[in-house]
VOBA-1610 file (N, C-alpha, C; in pm, whole numbers, padded with zeros to 5 digits, always signed):
BEGIN
Met+00287-02381+01499Met+00276-02236+01480Met+00135-02201+01437Glu+00076-02100+01503Glu-00060-02059+01470Glu-00065-01994+01332Lys-00169-02030+01256Lys-00183-01975+01122Lys-00230-01830+01129Arg-00185-01749+01032Arg-00227-01609+01026Arg-00368-01603+00973Lys-00451-01519+01035Lys-00594-01513+01006Lys-00623-01407+00900Ile-00701-01445+00799Ile-00731-01355+00686Ile-00882-01349+00665Val-00932-01229+00633Val-01072-01208+00596Val-01077-01159+00452Leu-01164-01221+00371Leu-01180-01184+00230Leu-01306-01101+00212Val-01296-00993+00133Val-01412-00910+00100Val-01416-00894-00052Asp-01510-00966-00116Asp-01524-00964-00262Asp-01667-01003-00295Asp-01726-00936-00393Asp-01867-00962-00424Asp-01886-01085-00512His-01779-01146-00562His-01791-01264-00647His-01758-01391-00567Val-01858-01478-00555Val-01840-01601-00478Val-01728-01688-00536Ile-01725-01697-00668Ile-01623-01782-00733Ile-01483-01730-00702Val-01467-01598-00705Val-01336-01539-00674Val-01298-01568-00530Arg-01392-01550-00437Arg-01363-01576-00296Arg-01326-01722-00273Asn-01405-01813-00334Asn-01377-01955-00315Asn-01239-01993-00368Gly-01207-01942-00487Gly-01077-01973-00547Gly-00963-01914-00467Leu-00981-01791-00420Leu-00877-01725-00343Leu-00856-01794-00209Lys-00968-01832-00145Lys-00957-01902-00018Lys-00879-02033-00033Ala-00913-02109-00137Ala-00845-02236-00159Ala-00696-02215-00184Leu-00664-02111-00262Leu-00524-02083-00293Leu-00448-02040-00169Ile-00507-01951-00091Ile-00441-01902+00030Ile-00414-02016+00128Glu-00514-02101+00148Glu-00499-02206+00247Glu-00404-02317+00200Lys-00383-02327+00068Lys-00283-02421+00017Lys-00141-02376+00052Leu-00126-02246+00077Leu+00007-02194+00110Leu+00054-02242+00247Gly-00041-02288+00330Gly-00006-02355+00455Gly+00000-02271+00580Asp+00039-02144+00568Asp+00060-02062+00687Asp-00058-01972+00720Tyr-00167-01984+00643Tyr-00277-01890+00655Tyr-00412-01961+00665Ser-00508-01895+00732Ser-00643-01948+00743Ser-00742-01837+00713Val-00833-01860+00618Val-00938-01764+00588Val-01051-01785+00688Ile-01070-01690+00778Ile-01166-01708+00888Ile-01303-01649+00858Ala-01314-01568+00751Ala-01444-01511+00715Ala-01440-01464+00571Glu-01557-01469+00506Glu-01573-01419+00370Glu-01696-01328+00367Leu-01679-01209+00314Leu-01788-01111+00309Leu-01804-01064+00165Asp-01929-01030+00128Asp-01957-00999-00012Asp-01970-00851-00043Ser-01947-00763+00054Ser-01957-00620+00028Ser-01885-00540+00136Gly-01860-00413+00103Gly-01798-00326+00201Gly-01889-00303+00321Met-02020-00287+00297Met-02112-00265+00407Met-02118-00386+00499Ala-02109-00506+00441Ala-02110-00627+00523Ala-01991-00628+00619Leu-01876-00581+00570Leu-01759-00575+00658Leu-01779-00471+00768Leu-01826-00352+00730Leu-01846-00248+00830Leu-01948-00292+00936Asp-02054-00361+00892Asp-02155-00409+00986Asp-02099-00515+01081Ala-01994-00585+01036Ala-01935-00693+01118Ala-01833-00642+01218Leu-01796-00516+01209Leu-01695-00461+01301Leu-01750-00449+01443Pro-01672-00471+01546Pro-01532-00517+01540Pro-01525-00667+01513Leu-01430-00705+01430Leu-01416-00846+01392Leu-01355-00926+01508Ile-01420-01036+01540Ile-01373-01125+01646Ile-01369-01267+01592Pro-01254-01333+01592Pro-01123-01281+01633Pro-01071-01177+01534Val-00979-01095+01579Val-00923-00991+01493Val-00831-01057+01390Pro-00857-01035+01260Pro-00770-01096+01158Pro-00635-01025+01149Asp-00539-01095+01093Asp-00408-01037+01069Asp-00404-00955+00941Leu-00502-00980+00852Leu-00503-00914+00722Leu-00642-00916+00662Leu-00679-00805+00597Leu-00801-00797+00517Leu-00760-00794+00371Ile-00820-00881+00289Ile-00799-00876+00144Ile-00929-00825+00082Ile-00924-00710+00017Ile-01043-00640-00028Ile-01038-00614-00178Asp-01149-00644-00245Asp-01161-00616-00388Asp-01181-00466-00408Leu-01109-00407-00501Leu-01121-00264-00526Leu-01254-00229-00592Asn-01297-00311-00686Asn-01415-00278-00766Asn-01535-00362-00725Met-01609-00312-00626Met-01731-00378-00581Met-01849-00283-00599Pro-01968-00334-00629Pro-02086-00247-00640Pro-02120-00185-00506Gly-02182-00069-00510Gly-02216-00001-00385Gly-02096+00069-00329Met-02031+00008-00232Met-01911+00065-00171Met-01788-00008-00225Gly-01709+00062-00304Gly-01588+00003-00359Gly-01479-00007-00254Gly-01370-00074-00291Gly-01261-00093-00197Gly-01199+00036-00148Asp-01190+00137-00236Asp-01129+00263-00194Asp-01213+00333-00088Ala-01346+00336-00107Ala-01435+00396-00007Ala-01434+00316+00122Leu-01428+00185+00110Leu-01426+00099+00228Leu-01300+00123+00311Val-01186+00134+00243Val-01060+00159+00313Val-01067+00293+00388Ala-01126+00394+00324Ala-01140+00525+00390Ala-01228+00513+00514Gln-01336+00436+00505Gln-01424+00415+00620Gln-01352+00341+00732Leu-01274+00241+00696Leu-01198+00166+00796Leu-01100+00257+00869Arg-01037+00345+00793Arg-00942+00437+00855Arg-01012+00530+00952Gln-01130+00580+00912Gln-01207+00670+00999Gln-01253+00599+01125Ser-01279+00468+01114Ser-01327+00391+01228Ser-01214+00356+01326Gly-01090+00385+01285Gly-00976+00356+01370Gly-00919+00217+01354Ser-00966+00143+01253Ser-00915+00008+01230Ser-00767+00012+01193Glu-00689-00077+01253Glu-00547-00086+01222Glu-00512-00218+01155Ile-00613-00292+01111Ile-00589-00419+01043Ile-00528-00391+00905Pro-00415-00450+00872Pro-00355-00427+00740Pro-00449-00469+00628Val-00443-00395+00517Val-00530-00421+00402Val-00447-00445+00277Leu-00481-00554+00207Leu-00425-00583+00074Leu-00539-00569-00025Ile-00521-00484-00126Ile-00625-00459-00226Ile-00604-00550-00347Leu-00715-00607-00396Leu-00716-00684-00520Leu-00780-00601-00630Thr-00724-00603-00748Thr-00779-00524-00858Thr-00750-00590-00991Leu-00842-00573-01086Leu-00816-00618-01223Leu-00719-00523-01290Asp-00736-00395-01261Asp-00647-00293-01317Asp-00673-00163-01241Ser-00576-00077-01233Ser-00595+00050-01164Ser-00489+00149-01208Asp-00528+00276-01210Asp-00433+00380-01247Asp-00347+00420-01127Glu-00237+00484-01156Glu-00140+00518-01053Glu-00198+00613-00948Val-00283+00707-00991Val-00342+00802-00897Val-00424+00729-00792Thr-00504+00629-00837Thr-00586+00551-00742Thr-00497+00473-00647Ile-00392+00412-00699Ile-00302+00333-00615Ile-00235+00421-00510Ile-00190+00539-00549Ile-00128+00631-00454Ile-00228+00671-00347Arg-00353+00700-00387Arg-00456+00738-00291Arg-00480+00624-00191Leu-00479+00501-00239Leu-00499+00386-00151Leu-00388+00376-00047Phe-00264+00394-00090Phe-00153+00389+00005Phe-00165+00502+00107Arg-00206+00621+00062Arg-00223+00733+00156Arg-00329+00700+00261Asn-00429+00623+00220Asn-00539+00587+00312Asn-00505+00466+00398Gly-00383+00417+00388Gly-00340+00312+00479Gly-00330+00172+00422Val-00361+00155+00292Val-00347+00023+00230Val-00201-00020+00236Arg-00177-00147+00261Arg-00039-00196+00274Arg+00013-00261+00146Gly-00074-00283+00048Gly-00029-00342-00078Gly-00145-00362-00173Phe-00113-00389-00300Phe-00218-00421-00397Phe-00167-00528-00491Leu-00261-00608-00542Leu-00228-00717-00633Leu-00328-00721-00747Lys-00280-00760-00864Lys-00371-00789-00975Lys-00438-00924-00948Lys-00564-00935-00989Lys-00638-01059-00963Lys-00582-01177-01040Asn-00508-01150-01146Asn-00452-01261-01224Asn-00308-01293-01184Cys-00268-01253-01063Cys-00131-01278-01020Cys-00109-01428-00994Ser+00016-01468-00991Ser+00050-01608-00966Ser+00041-01639-00817Ala+00039-01767-00784Ala+00039-01810-00645Ala+00165-01762-00574Glu+00278-01762-00647Glu+00405-01718-00588Glu+00400-01570-00552Thr+00337-01489-00640Thr+00324-01346-00612Thr+00234-01322-00493Leu+00122-01395-00487Leu+00033-01384-00372Leu+00106-01419-00244Gln+00182-01526-00245Gln+00256-01568-00126Gln+00356-01461-00086Ser+00425-01402-00183Ser+00521-01295-00153Ser+00451-01175-00090Ala+00332-01141-00144Ala+00259-01026-00091Ala+00215-01049+00052Leu+00159-01166+00080Leu+00114-01197+00216Leu+00231-01192+00314Ala+00340-01258+00277Ala+00456-01263+00365Ala+00515-01124+00387Ser+00520-01044+00280Ser+00581-00912+00291Ser+00499-00820+00381Ile+00366-00820+00365Ile+00282-00734+00448Ile+00290-00775+00595Leu+00290-00904+00620Leu+00287-00952+00758Leu+00423-00952+00826Thr+00529-00923+00750Thr+00662-00916+00810Thr+00724-00777+00799Thr+00717-00714+00682Thr+00776-00581+00666Thr+00673-00470+00681Gly+00544-00504+00673Gly+00440-00402+00686Gly+00380-00357+00554Tyr+00452-00377+00443Tyr+00405-00332+00312Tyr+00439-00435+00206Tyr+00361-00429+00096Tyr+00399-00504-00023Tyr+00393-00410-00142His+00502-00402-00211His+00509-00326-00337His+00624-00384-00415Asn+00605-00408-00543Asn+00706-00477-00622Asn+00843-00412-00612Glu+00848-00279-00613Glu+00976-00211-00605Glu+01045-00240-00472Phe+00966-00250-00367Phe+01025-00270-00236Phe+01069-00414-00214Leu+01012-00506-00290Leu+01064-00642-00285Leu+01207-00646-00337Thr+01236-00564-00437Thr+01370-00563-00494Thr+01471-00507-00394Leu+01423-00433-00296Leu+01512-00378-00193Leu+01534-00476-00080Ser+01464-00594-00083Ser+01477-00697+00021Ser+01459-00638+00160Leu+01343-00575+00181Leu+01316-00514+00311Leu+01314-00620+00420Arg+01381-00592+00530Arg+01387-00687+00640Arg+01328-00631+00769Arg+01294-00501+00770Arg+01241-00442+00893Arg+01097-00490+00913Asp+01052-00489+01038Asp+00914-00527+01067Asp+00823-00407+01044Ala+00695-00423+01081Ala+00596-00319+01051Ala+00598-00204+01151Ser+00688-00204+01246Ser+00694-00096+01343Ser+00747+00030+01277Pro+00718+00148+01336Pro+00767+00272+01275Pro+00918+00270+01255Ala+00963+00336+01148Ala+01105+00340+01118Ala+01182+00403+01235Gln+01295+00346+01269Gln+01376+00399+01377Gln+01435+00534+01334Pro+01449+00627+01430Pro+01500+00760+01396Pro+01632+00755+01319Ser+01721+00666+01355Ser+01849+00659+01287Ser+01833+00623+01140Ala+01739+00532+01110Ala+01713+00495+00970Ala+01650+00611+00896Gln+01558+00679+00963Gln+01492+00794+00902Gln+01593+00905+00873Glu+01679+00931+00969Glu+01781+01035+00952Glu+01877+00999+00840Lys+01905+00870+00826Lys+01995+00827+00720Lys+01936+00857+00583Val+01805+00835+00570Val+01736+00867+00444Val+01738+01017+00420Leu+01701+01094+00522Leu+01693+01239+00507Leu+01829+01300+00472Ala+01934+01241+00526Ala+02069+01293+00500Ala+02108+01282+00353Gln+02042+01193+00280Gln+02075+01173+00139Gln+01993+01262+00046Leu+01900+01340+00104Leu+01815+01425+00023Leu+01859+01570+00029Thr+01865+01637-00086Thr+01892+01780-00087Thr+01764+01854-00049Asp+01776+01983-00020Asp+01659+02064+00015Asp+01556+02063-00097Arg+01602+02072-00221Arg+01508+02075-00334Arg+01442+01939-00354Glu+01517+01833-00328Glu+01458+01699-00339Glu+01352+01678-00231Arg+01376+01734-00113Arg+01276+01725-00006Arg+01149+01801-00046Ala+01166+01920-00103Ala+01050+01999-00146Ala+00974+01925-00256Phe+01047+01862-00345Phe+00985+01782-00452Phe+00904+01667-00393Leu+00962+01592-00299Leu+00892+01480-00238Leu+00766+01524-00164Lys+00774+01637-00096Lys+00657+01688-00023Lys+00541+01715-00118Leu+00571+01770-00234Leu+00466+01799-00333Leu+00415+01671-00400Val+00504+01573-00420Val+00461+01444-00475Val+00355+01381-00386Cys+00371+01398-00255Cys+00280+01335-00157Cys+00164+01426-00118His+00153+01543-00177His+00048+01638-00140His-00089+01582-00174Glu-00187+01613-00091Glu-00323+01561-00113Glu-00386+01613-00241Gln-00331+01721-00299Gln-00382+01772-00427Gln-00343+01683-00545Glu-00256+01585-00520Glu-00215+01490-00624Glu-00159+01560-00747Tyr-00059+01645-00724Tyr+00002+01722-00831Tyr+00068+01631-00934Thr+00059+01671-01062Thr+00137+01606-01166Thr+00281+01661-01158Tyr+00372+01597-01229Tyr+00510+01648-01229Tyr+00515+01789-01287Glu+00433+01817-01388Glu+00429+01951-01447Glu+00382+02055-01345Gln+00280+02019-01266Gln+00230+02111-01164Gln+00332+02130-01052Ile+00408+02026-01022Ile+00514+02037-00921Ile+00620+02136-00970Ala+00653+02130-01098Ala+00749+02224-01155Ala+00699+02368-01137Asp+00569+02390-01160Asp+00512+02524-01141Asp+00521+02566-00995Gln+00490+02474-00904Gln+00494+02506-00761Gln+00635+02543-00715Leu+00735+02477-00774Leu+00874+02502-00736Leu+00940+02611-00820Ser+00864+02661-00919Ser+00914+02767-01008Ser+01042+02724-01080Val+01040+02600-01131Val+01152+02548-01208Val+01098+02485-01336Ala+01188+02453-01427Ala+01149+02388-01552Ala+01114+02242-01526Pro+01023+02185-01607Pro+00988+02043-01591Pro+01110+01952-01594Arg+01210+01985-01675Arg+01329+01899-01683Arg+01407+01902-01551Thr+01397+02011-01477Thr+01461+02018-01346Thr+01394+01923-01248Val+01260+01920-01252Val+01185+01826-01169Val+01219+01683-01207Asp+01234+01659-01339Asp+01275+01526-01384Asp+01410+01488-01320Gly+01497+01586-01306Gly+01627+01561-01244Gly+01615+01523-01098Tyr+01526+01594-01024Tyr+01503+01558-00883Tyr+01451+01415-00873Arg+01354+01384-00959Arg+01292+01250-00955Arg+01395+01142-00984Glu+01472+01159-01089Glu+01570+01058-01126Glu+01678+01041-01020Ala+01716+01150-00956Ala+01817+01141-00850Ala+01766+01057-00734Ile+01640+01078-00696Ile+01582+01001-00585Ile+01562+00856-00627Phe+01516+00836-00750Phe+01503+00698-00802Phe+01636+00624-00788Asp+01744+00690-00829Asp+01876+00625-00826Asp+01923+00598-00684Lys+01901+00692-00594Lys+01950+00678-00457Lys+01882+00563-00382Phe+01752+00544-00409Phe+01675+00450-00328Phe+01612+00337-00408Ala+01658+00318-00533Ala+01609+00208-00618Ala+01456+00212-00633Ile+01403+00331-00655Ile+01259+00350-00676Ile+01235+00367-00826Lys+01117+00322-00872Lys+01093+00322-01016Lys+00968+00397-01060Ser+00886+00444-00967Ser+00760+00506-01008Ser+00715+00608-00904Lys+00613+00686-00942Lys+00555+00784-00850Lys+00492+00713-00731Thr+00428+00600-00756Thr+00371+00522-00647Thr+00481+00482-00548Gly+00594+00439-00601Gly+00706+00401-00516Gly+00757+00517-00432Leu+00757+00638-00489Leu+00799+00756-00414Leu+00709+00780-00294Val+00577+00775-00319Val+00481+00800-00211Val+00493+00694-00103Leu+00502+00569-00143Leu+00513+00461-00045Leu+00643+00472+00034Phe+00750+00513-00031Phe+00879+00532+00037Phe+00866+00637+00147Val+00801+00748+00116Val+00782+00855+00215Val+00695+00806+00331Leu+00587+00734+00299Leu+00496+00686+00403Leu+00565+00584+00493Lys+00637+00490+00433Lys+00701+00385+00511Lys+00802+00440+00610His+00879+00539+00566His+00984+00595+00652His+00936+00717+00731Gln+00806+00746+00723Gln+00746+00856+00800Gln+00823+00985+00781Leu+00843+01019+00654Leu+00925+01135+00620Leu+00847+01264+00608Leu+00714+01253+00587Leu+00637+01371+00545Leu+00653+01489+00639Glu+00648+01466+00769Glu+00660+01576+00865Glu+00802+01631+00872Lys+00897+01559+00811Lys+01036+01603+00816Lys+01078+01676+00688Leu+00990+01675+00587Leu+01027+01734+00459Leu+01006+01885+00461
//
């Protein structure tokens, strides 16, 4: 079986070397290139051979991972991206998913977590801890209409309006969503908890990723 091809983008040589060694110990993957900056990756496009996955450091000097991902999206690249980070706030993580990132990992994660992330992105299309608990088995192709309709059927009109605002590019807080819907914050909390319970979601990031994965935004 041919090994899956991975390209690493990180400004620290030690990190790249360690990550490459760890990835290749997993057996099913081959690191075919290592780049030290976002500009180096952009200058190398189009990548030949085309990798199955890009692993990109979020915090790099010059062009950080978030700016690089935005540039890749503008260039039309469809190569899946896994972001590495020491730490990141939820707003940044949500923005990354909106820009097409397929998953993110802390740099101090275990080998088992890394293996789960690689396998999940290359088989289900995404990696997110909440979605691992759902044991996703679908591939990375767009959600089938029947599956999408099944999800939509479980949402009330107000829950749909809530989800649309959660995913809005203005990055509304829950309090601002309450203002937009002209309801009390506790009512918005009720919408959120109901959706969490229905779909085993645990965070705002999970909500956004759920909408993106099932291509719900145009249906809300």
